[in-house]
C-alpha positions, 0 to 999 in steps of 0.5 A, a space after each residue: 882776821 877772826 871777825 872777818 870773812 875767812 879768806 883761806 880758800 886753799 891754805 886751809 888744807 895745811 892750817 886746820 886739823 890735828 893731822 896738819 901739825 907737821 905742815 904747821 911745824 914747817 911754817 913755824 920754822 920760817 916765822 909763822 905764828 898762831 895768828 898767821 894760820 888764820 890768815 890767807 897765805 899769799 905767795 910772792 913770786 920773785 924773779 930776782 937775779 944778778 944775771 941781768 939789770 932788768 931783775 937786779 933790784 927785784 929782791 927789794 921790790 918783793 920785800 915791799 910786796 910782802 910788807 903790803 900783804 902783811 899790813 893788810 891781813 895776809 901771811 906772805 911768803 917770798 919764793 924765787 924763780 929763774 930769769 934769762 937775760 936776752 941781751 946777754 944770751 943774744 948772738 950765740 947758743 945761749 939764745 936757744 934757752 931764752 924762750 924755753 925760760 918762759 915755760 920754766 918760769 911759768 911752770 915753776 910758779 905754778 908748781 910752788 903756788 899749787 904745792 904750797 896751796 897759796 890763796 893768792 899770788 903777787 908776781 914781780 918780773 923784769 926781763 922779756 920772758 918774765 911778764 908773759 911767764 908770770 901771767 901764764 902761771 897766774 892764768 893756769 892757777 887762777 887764784 886772785 893775783 896781781 902782776 908787778 913789772 920791775 920797771 924800765 931802765 933809764 937811757 944811757 948818755 953818750 955825747 949828749 944823746 940817749 943810747 941803750 942796749 940796741 945802740 950797742 948791738 948796732 955799734 958792732 955793725 958800725 965797727 965792722 963797716 969802719 964807721 967807728 973805731 975801738 974806742 968809740 965802740 967801747 964808749 957805747 958799751 960802757 954807757 948803754 946800760 946805766 943801772 937797774 931796769 928792763 931795756 928802755 925802748 918799746 922792746 919786748 919787756 916794756 911792750 909786755 908790761 903795757 899789755 899786762 896793764 891793758 889786760 887789767 892784771 897790773 895796777 893802773 900806771 905801773 907799766 911805765 914807772 921807771 925801775 929806780 922810781 920810788 913809786 915802784 916800791 909803793 906799787 909793790 906795797 899796794 899790790 899786797 893790799 890789792 891781792 887781799 881785796 881781790 880775795 875778799 871780792 872773789 875776783 880771779 884772773 880768768 874774770 879779768 883776762 877775758 877776750 875783750 881784755 886781750 883785745 884791749 892789750 892788742 890795741 895798746 900794743 899796736 898803738 905803741 908800736 910794740 914788739 912782734 914777741 907780743 903776738 907770741 906771748 899774748 897767744 900763750 897767755 890766752 891759752 893759759 886762761 882758755 881764751 880763743 885768741 888767734 892771729 886773725 884777731 891781731 890783724 882785725 884789731 890792727 886795721 882799726 888802731 893807728 900807730 901813735 907812739 914815736 918810740 925806739 927801736 924805729 922811733 926816737 923816745 924811750 919808755 921813761 920819756 913816755 912816763 914823763 908825759 902821762 905814761 901808758 895810762 895816758 895813752 889808754 885814756 886817749 884810746 878809750 876816748 876814741 872808742 878803741 878800748 872795752 871800758 867795761 873790763 874788770 881789772 885787779 883794782 876791782 873797778 872797770 878799766 874805764 873807772 880806772 882811766 877816769 882817775 888817770 891824767 891826760 897826756 901832756 899837751 906839749 909833747 911829741 911822743 904820742 901823735 894825735 889821731 889826725 896825724 899818726 905815724 901810720 894809720 894802722 898798727 905796725 904788727 902785720 900778719 902775713 900769709 902765702 905759699 911761704 907761710 901758710 899758717 902765718 908770719 909776723 912783720 913789724 912795719 914801723 919806721 919803714 917807707 917801703 911796704 913791699 919788698 921783692 928780691 932773691 933769697 939768700 938762704 942760710 940754715 942758721 944764724 951763725 952762717 948768716 952773720 958771717 955772710 953779712 960781716 963778709 959783705 956777701 949780702 947786698 941791697 935787694 937781697 932777701 936774707 933767710 935764716 931757717 931751722 930756727 923755729 921752736 922745734 928747729 932752733 930749738 928754742 926759737 932764737 931772736 935775731 937782734 945781732 943779725 938785724 943790728 949788723 944789717 942796720 949798722 952796715 947801712 942796709 936797714 930797709 934795703 935788705 929783707 930778713 925772713 926767719 922761722 925764729 923770732 926778733 928782739 923787740 929791739 929789731 927794726 928794718 924789713 924783718 919777718 919772723 914766726 914763719 909757720 909751719 917752721 922748717 923743722 916740720 917741713 914748712 915751705 921755708 924748708 923748701 926755699 932755694 938760693 935765688 928763688 924770688 921772694 915777695 913780701 907785701 904788707 898791704 895785701 898781707 902776703 908773703 910768697 915765693 915764685 914757684 909752681 905747684 908742681 915744683 913745690 911738690 917735687 921739692 917737698 917729696 925730696 925734702 928729708 927732715 933733719 934730726 933735732 940739733 940736741 939729744 938731751 936736756 931741757 932743749 930736747 924736752 922743749 922741742 918735743 913738746 912745743 907747739 907752733 909759733 902761730 899757737 903761741 909756742 906753748 908746751 902744754 897743748 894737747 894734740 
C-alpha cells in the first residue's frame, strides 16, 4: 500500500521507529511480515463459543472476515471475547450473569482494541448481548468499524409445525398443567433448536440485529440472513473490504450512530414488534457515542409507527420467513417510502440509508408476514413506556398480541423469581392477579434477570393475558402476555415497587401510559419511612462490582456513567 494513503492511524505507534522493534518482534511471531507493518491493523472481534448455538459457527465467520481484510490491503488479527447463552442461563441463578456479560464483552473489546492500537475493527456477534455489547465497544473506541450478525437459527419442526426455544419453555407450563406428557415434552426439547444461529423469532438477538442494520452499522440486508446461509460468509468477507473503505473515507462510528440514526433503529424495532430489551440496549449504545437518547424518544416515535410484523413471540412467523420475502431491508424500504426513516443518515457502506435502500428489493407482494400500512397489527408501536406512582422514572410494556389495553387487579408480591415460579406451579396465581417480582433490577438481582421461565409458565397454564406480571427485572424477547418490566426506580434503591404490599390494587393502562397502585400519599410516605434497604445478595466477585457500578435501567443499565 506504499503508493496509497497511509491508513495506519493508531498502529503506527507499534510499527515505526527503532524503539518499536520489540513490538514488531511479537507480531512477527504471529505471522506478520515487513509488508504487514505498512498496512492498517484491523481487529476481528469474535464471540465464538460452544456454549450456545447462537455463536457456535462464528469462528468460521471471523476467518472469512479476516480474509476479506487481507484481500483489501489490511493486516487483520482475530481475538475472542465471551458470550453467555440466555436460553441456557434462564430460570436459575445463571441468569444473573446475562446482562453483566454485555458490559464484560464491551469492556474486553475496548481493552484489546485500544491496547493493540488497531486502526479498525470488525465485530461478529450472535446471542442477545453480543450485538449491543459490540456496538457499545465500537462506539467507545470510535475507529472505523463494521458489525456482523451471526444470523438467525432455522425453526425446528414437530408434527409439521414450526417450533423454537420459546416452545420448549412454554411446553414446561403445558406439562405442569397436564396438557402434554413426558414423551411430548421430550419431543419438543429434541426438535426446538436444529443447529447454528440465534433464537428465531423477533426475540432480542434478531431485534438488535435489525436495530444495528437500521443504525447503519452493519451491511444492508445482513440482519435477517440465516446463520447457515452461504450469504453470511460472503457478508463477513465484504465487511473486511468495507472497514478498509471506511478508513480511506475517514468515517467513524460516531459519524454513523447519530440521533437520527437511533430514531431509525427505534422505528424499525417498533414496526417489527421487537423485544423490550431493545430499549435498554439502545439507551446503552447511545450512551457509548454520547447521543442524548431517553425513554421519551421511544414513546414519541412509537406513536407514529405502526406495528406491521406478524412475528413470534406474539405472532406467527420467524426471522427466516421474513428473510425469504425481502428481509429487514425490505421492511426499511417500505418505512422509508412512508416517510418514517431519516434517509440521509450515513452508513458503513459510505452511502446514505436512502442510497442503500434504493438498491434493495421490495417486499414480496404475495405474503402475510408484513402487514400493509392500511391494515397494521396495531396503529402504534407495541413497546409502551409507562409512568405513574409505581414507576416514576418509567417502565416498559410490550403490548403486541394483546386484546386488553388495561389491566387492574390485586398485587401478588414476591421478592424473587423462585418464589413466584413456585406459586404459579402450585396454582396459587389466578386470573385477574397482578404478579409482582421485585428486587430483580440491575442492583437488586443483581444483574436484572429475565423472566422467560415465569412468563412461559403463565402462558403454558392458559393464563396468558389473564395475569399481569410486573418486575424491576427484564423479560426475554421471547416473553409475551401482559408483562411490564424495567420498573424504575428499582426496589433495591427504594423505588415504589419496594413499598407495594400484597393485595394493593395495581392498574396498568397502555392507552394513558400509566401504571399506578391505589394508595394515598400519606400511606405511601408511611411505608417509605418504614422501608429498610436490604443488603446486596452478593458480597464478592463480578456481580458485586456490577451492582456497585450499574445505573438505572431507565439510563440503559450502563456501568460507566459518571455521577
